[in-house]
C-alpha positions as CSV (number, residue, x, y, z in Angstrom):
1,M,0.1,-0.1,-0.5
2,K,1.3,3.1,-1.1
3,L,0.6,6.3,0.5
4,E,-0.5,9.6,-1.2
5,T,0.7,12.9,0.9
6,V,1.3,16.5,1.4
7,T,4.3,18.1,1.9
8,V,5.1,21.0,3.5
9,E,9.0,22.4,3.6
10,T,9.3,25.2,6.3
11,G,13.1,26.0,4.4
12,P,15.4,24.6,1.5
13,D,17.4,21.5,1.8
14,P,14.9,19.8,5.1
15,S,17.3,17.9,7.2
16,F,15.1,17.1,9.8
17,S,11.2,15.3,9.1
18,I,7.9,15.2,10.4
19,I,5.5,12.2,9.6
20,W,2.1,13.1,10.6
21,M,-0.7,10.9,11.0
22,H,-4.0,12.3,10.9
23,G,-7.3,11.4,12.3
24,L,-10.5,9.0,11.8
25,G,-12.3,10.7,8.6
26,A,-9.4,13.7,8.0
27,D,-7.0,13.2,5.0
28,G,-3.2,14.9,5.0
29,H,-4.3,18.5,5.1
30,D,-5.9,18.7,8.3
31,F,-2.8,19.6,10.3
32,E,-1.1,21.7,7.4
33,P,-2.1,24.9,8.7
34,L,-0.7,24.1,12.1
35,V,3.1,24.1,10.4
36,P,3.8,27.6,10.7
37,E,2.4,27.6,14.6
38,L,5.0,24.5,15.6
39,V,8.2,26.3,13.9
40,Q,10.1,28.7,16.3
41,P,11.9,31.5,14.5
42,G,15.6,30.4,13.7
43,S,14.7,26.6,13.5
44,P,16.7,24.3,11.0
45,A,14.3,23.7,7.9
46,L,11.9,21.2,8.7
47,R,9.8,18.7,6.2
48,F,6.4,17.8,7.4
49,V,5.1,15.0,5.5
50,F,1.2,14.3,5.9
51,P,-0.2,11.5,4.4
52,H,-3.9,10.2,3.4
53,A,-4.8,7.0,4.8
54,P,-6.8,5.0,2.6
55,I,-10.6,4.9,2.3
56,R,-12.1,2.1,4.1
57,P,-15.3,1.3,5.8
58,V,-15.2,2.2,9.4
59,T,-17.8,0.3,11.3
60,I,-18.3,2.6,14.2
61,N,-19.9,4.3,11.4
62,A,-22.0,2.7,10.3
63,G,-19.9,1.0,7.8
64,Y,-19.1,3.9,5.8
65,Q,-16.8,4.7,4.0
66,M,-13.9,7.1,5.3
67,R,-10.0,7.4,5.7
68,A,-9.3,5.4,8.1
69,W,-5.6,3.9,9.4
70,Y,-7.4,0.4,9.9
71,D,-11.4,-0.2,11.0
72,I,-12.7,0.5,14.4
73,I,-15.6,-1.4,15.8
74,A,-15.9,0.2,19.7
75,I,-13.0,2.6,21.2
76,D,-12.8,0.4,24.3
77,R,-10.6,-2.4,25.2
78,R,-13.5,-5.1,25.2
79,S,-14.0,-5.0,21.4
80,A,-12.0,-7.0,18.6
81,E,-9.2,-5.0,16.6
82,D,-8.5,-4.8,13.1
83,A,-5.0,-6.2,13.3
84,A,-4.6,-6.7,10.0
85,G,-5.2,-3.2,8.8
86,I,-3.1,-1.8,11.1
87,Q,-0.4,-3.6,10.3
88,A,-1.0,-2.9,6.6
89,S,-0.7,1.5,7.6
90,A,2.0,0.1,9.5
91,E,3.9,-1.2,6.8
92,A,2.9,1.5,4.7
93,I,4.1,4.1,7.5
94,G,7.4,2.3,8.0
95,N,8.0,2.9,3.9
96,L,7.0,6.9,4.4
97,V,10.3,6.8,7.2
98,K,12.4,4.6,4.3
99,N,11.4,7.8,1.0
100,E,12.5,10.1,3.7
101,N,15.7,7.9,4.7
102,A,16.0,7.6,0.7
103,R,16.1,11.7,0.5
104,G,18.6,11.9,2.6
105,V,17.0,11.8,6.1
106,P,18.3,9.4,8.4
107,T,16.2,8.1,10.7
108,N,17.6,9.4,13.8
109,R,16.2,12.9,12.2
110,I,12.5,11.8,11.5
111,A,9.8,12.0,14.2
112,L,6.4,10.3,13.6
113,A,3.1,12.2,15.0
114,G,-0.2,12.0,14.8
115,F,-3.6,12.6,16.1
116,S,-6.5,9.8,17.4
117,Q,-6.4,7.7,15.4
118,G,-3.4,8.9,13.9
119,G,-1.6,8.9,16.9
120,A,-2.2,5.4,17.5
121,M,-0.5,4.4,14.5
122,A,2.7,6.6,15.4
123,L,2.8,5.0,18.4
124,H,2.5,1.2,17.3
125,V,4.9,2.2,14.3
126,A,7.4,3.8,16.7
127,T,7.0,1.3,19.2
128,R,8.0,-1.6,17.2
129,H,10.3,0.4,14.7
130,P,13.7,-1.3,14.3
131,E,15.6,1.9,14.3
132,R,15.9,4.7,16.6
133,L,13.3,7.7,15.6
134,A,13.8,11.2,16.6
135,G,10.9,11.5,18.5
136,V,6.8,10.6,18.9
137,I,4.5,12.7,19.4
138,A,1.0,10.8,19.8
139,L,-2.4,13.2,20.5
140,S,-5.3,12.2,21.7
141,C,-4.8,8.7,20.9
142,Y,-4.3,5.3,22.6
143,L,-2.0,2.2,22.1
144,P,-3.4,-0.3,20.0
145,L,-3.3,-3.9,20.2
146,A,-1.9,-3.5,23.5
147,R,-2.3,-7.1,24.3
148,Q,0.5,-8.2,21.9
149,F,2.6,-5.1,23.3
150,A,5.2,-6.8,25.5
151,T,6.0,-9.3,22.8
152,E,6.3,-7.2,19.7
153,R,7.9,-4.1,20.5
154,T,11.3,-3.4,19.9
155,S,13.8,-1.2,22.3
156,A,15.4,0.8,19.7
157,N,13.0,3.7,21.0
158,L,12.8,3.3,24.5
159,S,14.5,6.2,25.1
160,T,13.2,8.4,22.8
161,P,11.5,11.4,23.5
162,L,8.1,11.0,23.3
163,F,5.2,13.6,23.6
164,L,1.6,11.8,24.8
165,A,-0.9,14.1,25.7
166,H,-5.0,14.0,26.3
167,G,-7.8,16.3,26.5
168,E,-9.8,15.9,30.0
169,Q,-12.6,16.4,28.7
170,D,-12.5,13.8,25.3
171,P,-15.7,12.7,24.7
172,V,-14.2,10.3,21.3
173,V,-11.2,9.0,23.1
174,P,-11.5,8.3,26.3
175,F,-9.0,10.6,28.6
176,A,-8.7,7.1,30.8
177,L,-7.5,5.6,27.8
178,G,-5.1,8.2,27.2
179,D,-3.6,7.4,30.3
180,E,-3.7,3.9,30.6
181,T,-1.6,4.1,27.4
182,R,0.8,6.1,29.5
183,R,0.7,3.9,32.5
184,I,1.6,1.2,29.6
185,L,4.4,2.8,28.2
186,E,5.6,3.8,31.6
187,G,5.7,-0.2,33.0
188,T,8.0,-1.3,29.8
189,G,10.6,1.5,30.3
190,Y,9.4,4.4,28.1
191,R,9.6,8.4,29.4
192,P,6.7,9.6,28.2
193,E,6.1,13.4,28.3
194,W,2.7,13.5,29.3
195,H,0.7,16.5,29.2
196,A,-3.2,17.1,30.3
197,Y,-5.4,19.6,28.9
198,A,-9.0,21.1,29.8
199,M,-10.3,20.4,26.3
200,P,-12.0,18.4,24.2
201,H,-11.1,15.7,21.1
202,A,-9.1,18.7,19.9
203,L,-5.7,21.0,19.8
204,C,-6.1,23.8,22.2
205,A,-3.5,27.0,22.5
206,E,-1.4,25.9,25.3
207,E,-0.9,22.3,23.8
208,I,0.4,23.8,20.4
209,A,2.9,26.0,22.5
210,D,4.1,22.4,24.2
211,L,4.5,20.9,20.9
212,R,6.8,23.7,19.3
213,A,8.6,23.6,22.3
214,F,9.3,20.0,22.1
215,L,9.7,20.0,18.4
216,A,12.6,22.7,19.1
217,K,14.2,20.1,21.7
218,I,14.1,17.3,19.2
219,A,14.6,19.3,15.9
220,R,18.1,20.8,16.3
């Protein structure tokens, strides 16, 4: 599966890339307008790669076809998960990392980011990736396939900077799932930078400021 992408470069010859996955039903343009707010004056040139998820029927939305990284039956720990869909998208995202390598950006200069279902994919890929990444940004999301996590994860990104954030009034992905994800990661040796905000399933000004500071730390 080859993903179409939207690419935004903040300057000539970028040497650092951020691959950013959108949420359920959105597309690669969703976070494109956010780029100017994430870049501090004097920052090195960055390349933002925003892939479009494939279009597929989504069970939780009555089978309606939309852009989705995988099918969702329900957002809880009791329902079956679309392991095949998650794996297919993980491989496609891994190919985007290789594309950046081919453009001259090493893996340790690439960050994975995502919101909601896209954040779930960023976590899934980063914790299983065989090479160290520059950082991970996982917003308003959860760790998918948590039951397999202990046996499938690798140690390559155990100490990679990880920005994990969630809204305390999130009606879509419950805050409890985000907090559970934090505890799972901490319990297996990861050290996420945890942020909780007084917001619903969205981004807020405080979070954007924190993201800007995080990117400044990892994209030097």
